[in-house]
C-alpha positions as CSV (number, residue, x, y, z in Angstrom):
1,M,94.4,100.3,125.9
2,L,91.1,98.5,125.4
3,S,88.7,101.2,124.7
4,A,85.4,99.3,125.2
5,S,83.4,99.5,128.4
6,C,83.5,96.0,129.9
7,S,82.1,94.2,132.9
8,Y,84.6,91.4,133.4
9,A,83.7,89.5,136.6
10,P,80.1,89.4,137.8
11,A,81.2,88.4,141.3
12,H,83.2,91.6,141.8
13,P,80.8,94.5,142.4
14,Y,83.3,97.2,141.5
15,L,84.0,95.7,138.1
16,R,80.3,95.0,137.5
17,H,79.4,98.7,137.9
18,H,82.4,100.5,136.5
19,A,83.9,100.6,133.1
20,P,87.6,100.3,133.5
21,T,89.9,101.0,130.6
22,L,92.6,98.3,130.9
23,P,95.9,97.9,129.1
24,R,96.0,95.1,126.6
25,G,96.6,91.8,128.4
26,A,95.6,93.2,131.8
27,V,92.4,91.2,132.0
28,A,94.0,87.8,131.5
29,A,97.0,88.7,133.7
30,R,94.8,89.8,136.6
31,M,91.9,87.4,136.1
32,P,93.0,84.4,134.1
33,S,90.2,82.1,135.2
34,I,87.3,84.2,133.9
35,T,84.4,82.1,132.9
36,Y,81.9,85.0,132.1
37,L,82.6,88.1,130.0
38,D,80.0,90.8,129.6
39,L,81.0,93.4,127.0
40,C,79.2,96.7,127.0
41,M,80.5,99.1,124.3
42,S,79.2,101.5,121.7
43,L,81.9,100.6,119.2
44,S,81.6,98.4,116.1
45,M,83.1,95.0,116.5
46,R,85.3,95.5,113.4
47,S,86.9,98.6,115.0
48,I,88.1,96.6,118.0
49,K,88.7,93.2,116.3
50,P,92.5,93.5,116.6
51,R,92.2,93.8,120.4
52,M,89.2,91.4,120.9
53,T,90.9,88.4,119.4
54,P,93.9,88.4,121.8
55,L,91.6,89.2,124.7
56,L,89.4,86.2,124.0
57,A,92.4,83.9,123.3
58,S,93.7,84.7,126.7
59,L,90.5,83.4,128.4
60,P,90.6,79.7,127.8
61,N,88.0,79.0,130.5
62,L,85.3,81.2,129.0
63,A,81.9,79.5,129.4
64,R,79.6,82.5,128.8
65,I,79.8,85.7,126.8
66,T,77.3,88.6,126.6
67,L,77.8,90.9,123.6
68,P,76.2,94.1,122.4
69,H,73.3,93.5,120.0
70,F,75.1,93.5,116.6
71,C,78.5,92.0,117.6
72,L,78.4,88.3,116.8
73,T,80.3,88.7,113.6
74,T,81.5,86.0,111.3
75,A,85.1,86.2,112.6
76,L,84.0,86.3,116.2
77,A,81.7,83.2,115.7
78,E,84.6,81.3,114.2
79,H,86.9,82.3,117.0
80,L,84.4,81.5,119.8
81,S,83.6,78.1,118.1
82,R,87.0,76.8,119.4
83,F,86.2,77.4,123.1
84,P,85.7,74.0,124.7
85,H,83.6,75.2,127.6
86,L,81.6,78.0,125.9
87,D,78.0,77.2,126.9
88,S,76.2,80.5,126.1
89,I,76.5,83.4,123.6
90,D,74.1,86.1,124.5
91,F,73.0,89.7,124.0
92,Q,70.7,91.9,126.0
93,Y,68.0,94.4,125.0
94,I,69.2,97.0,127.5
95,K,70.6,100.5,126.9
96,E,73.8,99.8,128.9
97,Q,74.7,96.8,126.7
98,S,74.6,99.1,123.7
99,W,74.0,98.0,120.1
100,G,77.2,97.7,118.1
101,D,76.9,98.3,114.4
102,P,74.3,96.5,112.2
103,A,76.8,96.4,109.3
104,D,79.0,94.0,111.3
105,V,76.5,91.2,111.0
106,V,75.7,91.6,107.3
107,G,76.9,88.5,105.4
108,F,77.1,86.3,108.5
109,A,78.7,83.1,107.2
110,P,81.2,81.5,109.6
111,V,83.1,78.6,108.3
112,L,83.2,75.9,111.0
113,V,84.8,72.5,111.1
114,E,83.5,69.4,112.8
115,G,83.5,69.5,116.6
116,M,83.2,73.3,116.9
117,F,81.0,74.7,119.7
118,P,81.2,71.5,121.6
119,A,79.5,72.8,124.7
120,L,77.2,75.5,123.2
121,R,73.7,75.2,124.6
122,E,72.3,78.8,124.3
123,L,72.7,81.2,121.4
124,N,71.1,84.6,121.1
125,T,72.1,86.4,118.0
126,T,71.0,88.9,115.3
127,I,71.2,87.5,111.8
128,T,68.8,87.0,108.9
129,Y,66.8,83.7,108.6
130,A,68.8,82.9,105.4
131,H,72.1,83.2,107.3
132,A,70.7,81.2,110.1
133,A,69.5,78.4,107.8
134,R,72.9,78.2,106.1
135,F,74.8,78.3,109.4
136,F,72.6,75.7,111.2
137,T,72.4,73.3,108.3
138,S,76.1,73.0,107.8
139,A,77.7,69.7,108.7
140,S,79.6,71.3,111.6
141,A,76.7,73.3,113.1
142,P,76.4,73.3,116.9
143,T,74.0,70.5,117.5
144,S,73.8,70.7,121.3
145,L,71.7,73.8,121.3
146,T,68.8,73.8,123.8
147,S,67.9,77.5,123.4
148,L,68.0,79.7,120.4
149,H,66.9,83.3,120.0
150,L,67.1,84.9,116.5
151,N,66.7,88.6,116.4
152,L,65.8,89.8,113.0
153,T,67.9,92.4,111.1
154,L,65.1,93.1,108.6
155,I,61.5,92.2,107.9
156,E,61.6,88.6,106.5
157,S,59.5,87.2,103.7
158,P,57.2,84.3,104.5
159,A,59.5,82.0,102.5
160,A,62.4,83.0,104.6
161,T,60.6,81.8,107.7
162,R,61.2,78.2,106.4
163,A,64.5,78.5,108.4
164,L,62.5,78.1,111.6
165,T,61.1,74.8,110.4
166,I,64.7,73.7,109.4
167,L,65.9,74.7,112.9
168,A,63.1,72.8,114.6
169,E,63.8,69.7,112.5
170,T,67.6,69.9,112.9
171,F,67.9,70.4,116.6
172,Q,66.3,67.7,118.5
173,L,67.5,69.0,121.9
174,L,66.0,72.5,121.3
175,K,63.6,73.4,124.0
176,S,63.3,77.2,123.2
177,L,63.2,78.8,119.8
178,T,62.2,82.5,119.7
179,R,62.5,85.3,117.3
């Protein structure tokens, strides 16, 4: 059973306001065309990784995902980078969304290959400036971003804020850069 609380389909009011516990594979079997997945859970991402990967793999049309605060891990970013329609990776500052575990985003360093995140326009994530600079200056960084929100995991030094300049110079389509 998937033990995380999830809102799977925003168009269906029952699923939006209830937290069903579904057997593994039930989401894809019942709703194979999902384009938006909103995960609300109080678990660490590493504790549900064995169940999260098959769930996401079964949702090829995913265009938007909303995660708890500290849940965009290295492994999840690598996995999501292969989704051809994924336009938005987001988190919310609301209690119901929960937080995840800050330890899950320590050492954020996904390895991407050229052409990954082909449709990604919006990214809201919690990583350090140093990790952001390394991620976004790689040859295979998602260059189609128009909106980027970096939430800080710690108080950064003035030198670390150089990453913001790198981001502004690298992403010509960027219309919104917040921290």
